[in-house]
C-alpha positions in Angstrom: 1.9 29.0 -56.3 0.9 32.4 -58.0 3.8 33.6 -59.3 1.9 36.5 -61.4 0.6 37.8 -57.8 4.5 37.9 -57.1 5.4 39.2 -60.4 2.9 42.0 -60.5 3.4 43.5 -57.0 7.0 43.4 -57.5 6.3 45.8 -59.9 4.8 48.3 -57.8 8.0 48.4 -56.5 9.9 49.1 -59.9 11.0 45.0 -59.6 11.4 43.0 -62.6 11.7 39.6 -62.0 13.1 37.1 -64.0 12.6 33.6 -64.7 15.9 32.9 -62.9 14.7 35.2 -59.6 11.1 33.5 -59.6 12.6 30.1 -60.0 15.2 31.3 -56.9 11.5 31.7 -55.0 10.1 28.9 -55.8 13.4 26.9 -54.1 13.1 29.4 -50.9 9.3 28.4 -50.6 9.9 24.4 -50.7 13.2 25.2 -48.4 11.3 27.6 -45.9 8.2 24.9 -45.7 10.5 21.8 -45.8 12.5 22.9 -42.7 9.7 24.9 -41.2 8.7 20.9 -40.3 11.4 20.8 -37.9 12.1 24.2 -37.3 9.7 27.3 -36.1 10.7 29.6 -38.8 7.0 31.2 -39.3 3.8 30.8 -38.6 2.4 31.2 -42.4 2.4 28.3 -44.5 -0.2 29.0 -47.3 1.8 29.6 -50.1 -0.2 32.9 -51.2 0.4 34.7 -48.0 4.1 33.8 -48.1 3.5 35.8 -51.2 2.2 38.4 -49.7 3.5 38.2 -46.2 6.6 37.5 -46.8 7.9 38.3 -50.3 6.3 41.5 -51.4 6.3 42.7 -48.0 9.7 42.1 -47.6 10.3 43.4 -51.6 8.7 47.1 -50.5 11.7 47.6 -48.6 13.3 48.6 -52.3 10.9 51.7 -52.5 13.3 53.1 -50.2 16.7 51.5 -51.8 16.0 53.4 -55.1 18.3 56.4 -54.9 20.9 54.4 -53.4 24.2 52.5 -55.0 23.1 49.1 -56.2 26.3 47.6 -54.7 25.2 48.8 -51.4 26.3 46.6 -48.0 22.8 45.9 -46.3 22.8 44.4 -43.1 19.0 42.6 -42.0 18.9 42.8 -38.2 16.9 39.9 -36.4 16.9 38.2 -40.2 14.9 35.2 -38.9 14.0 32.9 -41.9 15.6 35.6 -44.2 13.1 38.7 -44.2 13.3 41.3 -45.4 16.9 40.4 -46.9 16.7 37.1 -48.4 14.2 38.8 -51.0 15.9 42.0 -51.2 18.8 40.1 -52.5 17.3 37.9 -54.8 15.5 40.9 -56.4 18.3 43.3 -56.1 21.7 40.8 -56.8 23.9 43.3 -55.9 23.5 44.1 -53.2 25.8 43.0 -50.6 24.0 41.6 -47.5 24.8 40.4 -44.3 21.7 38.6 -42.6 22.3 39.2 -38.5 21.1 36.3 -36.5 21.0 35.2 -32.9 19.5 31.8 -32.7 21.7 28.8 -34.3 19.1 27.4 -35.5 18.0 30.2 -38.0 21.1 30.7 -39.6 21.9 27.0 -40.6 18.6 27.8 -42.3 20.1 30.8 -43.9 23.3 29.3 -45.2 21.5 26.6 -46.5 18.9 28.7 -48.2 21.6 30.9 -49.6 23.7 27.6 -50.7 20.6 25.9 -52.7 20.4 30.0 -53.9 23.6 29.9 -54.9 23.7 34.1 -53.6 27.1 36.0 -54.0 28.6 38.2 -51.6 25.7 37.3 -48.6 26.8 35.9 -45.4 25.6 34.9 -42.5 26.3 36.1 -38.6 25.6 34.1 -35.6 25.1 37.1 -33.2 22.6 39.7 -31.3 22.4 42.8 -32.3 24.2 44.5 -29.2 27.1 42.4 -29.9 27.4 43.1 -33.1 27.0 46.5 -32.9 30.1 46.5 -30.8 32.3 44.9 -32.6 34.4 46.5 -35.0 34.3 44.3 -37.6 30.4 45.4 -38.2 30.5 48.7 -36.2 29.3 51.8 -38.6 30.3 49.5 -41.6 26.8 49.3 -43.6 25.0 51.7 -45.6 21.7 50.3 -44.5 20.6 48.3 -41.6 16.9 47.2 -42.1 14.6 45.3 -39.7 11.2 44.1 -39.8 8.8 42.8 -36.2 11.9 43.0 -34.1 11.2 45.5 -31.7 9.7 49.3 -31.2 11.4 52.4 -32.3 13.2 53.2 -29.7 15.1 49.6 -29.2 15.3 48.8 -33.1 17.3 52.7 -32.9 20.0 51.2 -30.4 20.0 47.4 -32.3 20.4 48.8 -35.8 22.2 52.6 -35.7 25.7 51.5 -34.4 25.8 49.2 -37.3 25.5 52.5 -39.9 27.9 54.2 -41.6 27.8 58.5 -40.4 25.5 59.2 -44.0 23.5 55.9 -44.2 20.0 54.9 -43.3 18.1 52.8 -41.2 14.8 51.0 -42.8 11.7 49.9 -40.1 9.5 48.1 -41.6 6.2 49.1 -39.6 2.5 48.8 -39.7 -0.5 51.3 -38.2 0.4 54.7 -35.9 4.3 54.9 -37.5 4.1 58.7 -36.1 3.3 57.3 -32.7 6.3 55.3 -32.9 8.5 57.8 -34.0 8.0 60.2 -31.6 8.8 58.0 -28.9 12.0 57.4 -30.6 13.0 61.1 -31.2 15.2 60.7 -28.1 16.9 57.3 -28.8 17.6 58.8 -32.4 18.9 61.6 -31.0 21.6 60.4 -28.9 22.6 57.4 -31.2 23.4 59.8 -34.2 20.3 59.2 -35.9 16.9 61.6 -37.8 13.5 60.9 -38.9 14.3 61.5 -43.0 10.3 60.4 -43.7 7.5 58.2 -42.9 6.3 56.2 -46.1 3.1 54.8 -47.2 3.9 51.3 -48.7 0.8 48.8 -50.1 1.3 45.5 -50.5 -0.8 43.4 -52.9 -2.9 41.2 -51.4 -2.7 42.8 -47.9 -5.2 45.0 -46.2 -3.0 46.2 -43.4 -1.6 49.3 -43.4 2.7 49.1 -44.1 5.2 52.1 -43.7 8.7 52.4 -44.3 10.4 54.6 -41.5 13.6 55.4 -43.4 16.3 57.5 -40.2 19.1 58.8 -41.5 22.7 58.5 -40.0 24.0 62.2 -39.4 26.9 61.6 -36.8 29.0 58.7 -35.2 27.2 57.0 -32.5 28.4 57.3 -28.8 31.0 54.3 -28.4 29.1 53.7 -25.1 26.2 52.2 -27.3 24.5 49.6 -27.8 24.7 48.7 -24.0 25.4 45.1 -22.9 22.7 42.5 -24.2 19.3 42.2 -22.9 19.5 46.2 -21.8 18.3 48.5 -24.7 14.9 46.3 -24.1 14.5 46.3 -20.8 15.2 50.3 -20.6 15.2 52.0 -23.8 16.7 55.2 -24.4 
């Protein structure tokens, strides 16, 4: 593994990784590749690609967290194999992290990695975003919600904004054409209590594709009828 690539790439996001943190990333890679032989966790299995497309891409979210308290509560919606939530937790250990994932096999992997890495203040919730958004234990409980490659922004807004406190923010990781996607989501954001704060381009070392962070401010409480029942946001976006 090219740990210099990870270390140097993380510095672009004002993150300094210790030897212990690099060792945690190494364990994460080992467990990911081991479990991936049995579960479909990732198509990316080359070590250098894991560093660039999973770890550094995840760590780029730190650029949108820099002005927030270190111990903020963050929920990763549609966490999958743990991206971006787990790399952020390794690099920013004071985060209070919740990984929300609907697939039980994937949540078992996440629980295993958390145990292997001895990560405090980290929990896994097996549920759909629409269910969690109506659950008082999660509704409007988080400072930040993050999501990567989950859905188009009008749909993603309904998955994420109900989970965030008024005054908090949603950070959506997107590739090309973020402006068009933001325009398409303007109606949904207004209804759900959000406002586009900025579109932040990010460079990921070793990655040629364009990457952007869409940062959405939660300006008011989400109306009680949202999120709608599971499956409906994707079938009939606002």
